[in-house]
Kinemage of the C-alpha trace (Angstrom):
@kinemage 1
@onewidth
@group {chain A} dominant
@subgroup {mainchain}
@vectorlist {calphas} color= white
{ca unk a 1} P 128.131 67.048 98.141
{ca unk a 2} L 124.505 66.927 99.282
{ca unk a 3} L 121.919 65.644 96.777
{ca unk a 4} L 120.034 68.973 96.755
{ca unk a 5} L 123.268 70.871 96.116
{ca unk a 6} L 124.032 68.614 93.159
{ca unk a 7} L 120.553 69.201 91.759
{ca unk a 8} L 120.811 72.976 92.064
{ca unk a 9} L 124.322 72.971 90.609
{ca unk a 10} L 123.060 70.964 87.642
{ca unk a 11} L 120.174 73.389 87.107
{ca unk a 12} L 122.538 76.354 87.082
{ca unk a 13} L 124.837 74.617 84.604
{ca unk a 14} L 121.900 73.878 82.296
{ca unk a 15} L 120.680 77.478 82.463
{ca unk a 16} L 124.154 78.748 81.533
{ca unk a 17} L 124.404 76.275 78.638
{ca unk a 18} L 121.006 77.453 77.336
{ca unk a 19} L 122.053 81.103 77.562
{ca unk a 20} L 125.187 80.194 75.584
{ca unk a 21} L 122.842 78.691 72.946
{ca unk a 22} L 121.071 82.048 72.577
{ca unk a 23} L 117.916 81.112 74.480
{ca unk a 24} L 116.079 83.180 77.082
{ca unk a 25} L 116.163 81.589 80.537
{ca unk a 26} L 113.890 82.430 83.464
{ca unk a 27} L 114.673 80.194 86.469
{ca unk a 28} L 111.993 79.748 89.094
{ca unk a 29} L 112.870 81.089 92.528
{ca unk a 30} L 110.603 78.518 94.164
{ca unk a 31} L 110.102 75.055 92.661
{ca unk a 32} L 106.552 74.594 93.941
{ca unk a 33} L 104.782 74.207 90.580
{ca unk a 34} L 106.890 71.357 89.203
{ca unk a 35} L 108.973 73.517 86.895
{ca unk a 36} L 112.487 74.739 87.401
{ca unk a 37} L 112.082 77.548 84.913
{ca unk a 38} L 110.925 78.845 81.570
{ca unk a 39} L 113.048 78.743 78.449
{ca unk a 40} L 112.188 80.883 75.467
{ca unk a 41} L 113.194 81.582 71.918
{ca unk a 42} L 111.677 84.262 69.706
{ca unk a 43} L 108.731 84.802 72.047
{ca unk a 44} L 107.752 81.159 72.530
{ca unk a 45} L 108.287 79.768 76.039
{ca unk a 46} L 108.454 76.272 77.475
{ca unk a 47} L 108.160 74.974 81.016
{ca unk a 48} L 111.278 72.978 81.854
{ca unk a 49} L 111.832 70.595 84.750
{ca unk a 50} L 115.415 69.412 85.218
{ca unk a 51} L 116.108 66.041 86.810
{ca unk a 52} L 119.647 64.958 87.539
{ca unk a 53} L 121.358 61.859 88.785
{ca unk a 54} L 124.608 59.959 88.771
{ca unk a 55} L 123.055 57.425 86.362
{ca unk a 56} L 119.964 56.983 84.188
{ca unk a 57} L 117.993 54.806 86.640
{ca unk a 58} L 114.895 55.835 88.548
{ca unk a 59} L 114.339 59.435 87.518
{ca unk a 60} L 111.803 60.261 90.217
{ca unk a 61} L 109.057 62.813 90.554
{ca unk a 62} L 107.562 62.420 87.081
{ca unk a 63} L 103.885 61.999 87.953
{ca unk a 64} L 101.129 60.904 85.577
{ca unk a 65} L 98.702 63.639 86.677
{ca unk a 66} L 101.300 66.375 86.103
{ca unk a 67} L 102.112 64.916 82.690
{ca unk a 68} L 98.435 64.820 81.732
{ca unk a 69} L 97.783 68.410 82.862
{ca unk a 70} L 100.915 69.823 81.203
{ca unk a 71} L 101.424 67.957 77.894
{ca unk a 72} L 104.077 70.394 76.588
{ca unk a 73} L 106.225 70.515 79.725
{ca unk a 74} L 109.781 69.405 79.009
{ca unk a 75} L 111.726 67.134 81.334
{ca unk a 76} L 115.470 67.353 80.886
{ca unk a 77} L 117.240 64.375 82.446
{ca unk a 78} L 120.916 65.023 83.196
{ca unk a 79} L 123.334 62.183 83.910
{ca unk a 80} L 126.059 64.183 85.625
{ca unk a 81} L 128.491 61.256 85.690
{ca unk a 82} L 128.485 60.999 81.887
{ca unk a 83} L 127.681 64.686 81.347
{ca unk a 84} L 124.870 63.650 78.984
{ca unk a 85} L 121.209 64.566 78.735
{ca unk a 86} L 117.935 63.263 77.351
{ca unk a 87} L 114.787 65.353 77.070
{ca unk a 88} L 111.146 64.358 76.908
{ca unk a 89} L 107.890 66.255 76.699
{ca unk a 90} L 105.062 65.121 78.930
{ca unk a 91} L 103.392 63.722 75.820
{ca unk a 92} L 106.508 61.666 74.991
{ca unk a 93} L 106.400 60.096 78.445
{ca unk a 94} L 102.639 59.498 78.424
{ca unk a 95} L 102.807 57.822 75.022
{ca unk a 96} L 105.623 55.481 76.030
{ca unk a 97} L 104.238 52.087 77.066
{ca unk a 98} L 107.440 51.347 78.991
{ca unk a 99} L 106.630 54.177 81.439
{ca unk a 100} L 102.836 54.044 81.654
{ca unk a 101} L 102.664 52.289 85.022
{ca unk a 102} L 105.781 53.710 86.667
{ca unk a 103} L 104.497 57.306 86.430
{ca unk a 104} L 101.561 56.211 88.626
{ca unk a 105} L 103.602 54.508 91.361
{ca unk a 106} L 103.693 55.879 94.918
{ca unk a 107} L 107.150 57.217 94.013
{ca unk a 108} L 106.544 58.056 90.328
{ca unk a 109} L 109.495 57.618 88.015
{ca unk a 110} L 110.824 56.642 84.621
{ca unk a 111} L 113.758 54.354 83.950
{ca unk a 112} L 116.136 55.053 81.125
{ca unk a 113} L 117.455 51.589 80.403
{ca unk a 114} L 119.700 50.874 77.418
{ca unk a 115} L 116.713 50.232 75.128
{ca unk a 116} L 115.113 53.582 75.994
{ca unk a 117} L 118.421 55.481 75.755
{ca unk a 118} L 118.945 54.097 72.264
{ca unk a 119} L 115.348 54.766 71.222
{ca unk a 120} L 115.661 58.396 72.321
{ca unk a 121} L 119.271 58.892 71.244
{ca unk a 122} L 118.304 61.975 69.189
{ca unk a 123} L 116.831 63.517 72.366
{ca unk a 124} L 120.313 64.574 73.478
{ca unk a 125} L 121.560 68.133 74.111
{ca unk a 126} L 121.639 69.106 70.432
{ca unk a 127} L 118.178 67.650 69.943
{ca unk a 128} L 116.917 69.576 72.971
{ca unk a 129} L 118.228 72.891 71.691
{ca unk a 130} L 116.882 72.176 68.214
{ca unk a 131} L 113.475 71.310 69.703
{ca unk a 132} L 113.385 74.593 71.621
{ca unk a 133} L 114.378 76.624 68.558
{ca unk a 134} L 112.380 74.808 65.861
{ca unk a 135} L 108.991 74.515 67.517
{ca unk a 136} L 108.271 78.139 66.675
{ca unk a 137} L 105.104 78.945 64.744
């Protein structure tokens, strides 16, 4: 299957999982603003960008300037081989020394090595849903 097809398939799966969790989902028809859609709960909405890959290495397209201009944007990283996720807000990524330089590279990216996966273990699917539902004012 083509890489773009895998990415779109993953997005659609995530949207359906979020609907099953009782969240409002508004996918973007055109991904030209760096978000794949909006996800809401009780009137509070979040920009979500979904990144997928067959492993955790080299999650590309996470640029420092985008992170700085959108501190609450959520990046959901999906490892479709393991069927696992990790989520990060822009602020999480900007505050992580391990990723400071790599978000400024010509091909910006973050690497989820074993140390980072363990550090952010609670940022799994359940943590993501809880974050979306509990951040309400």
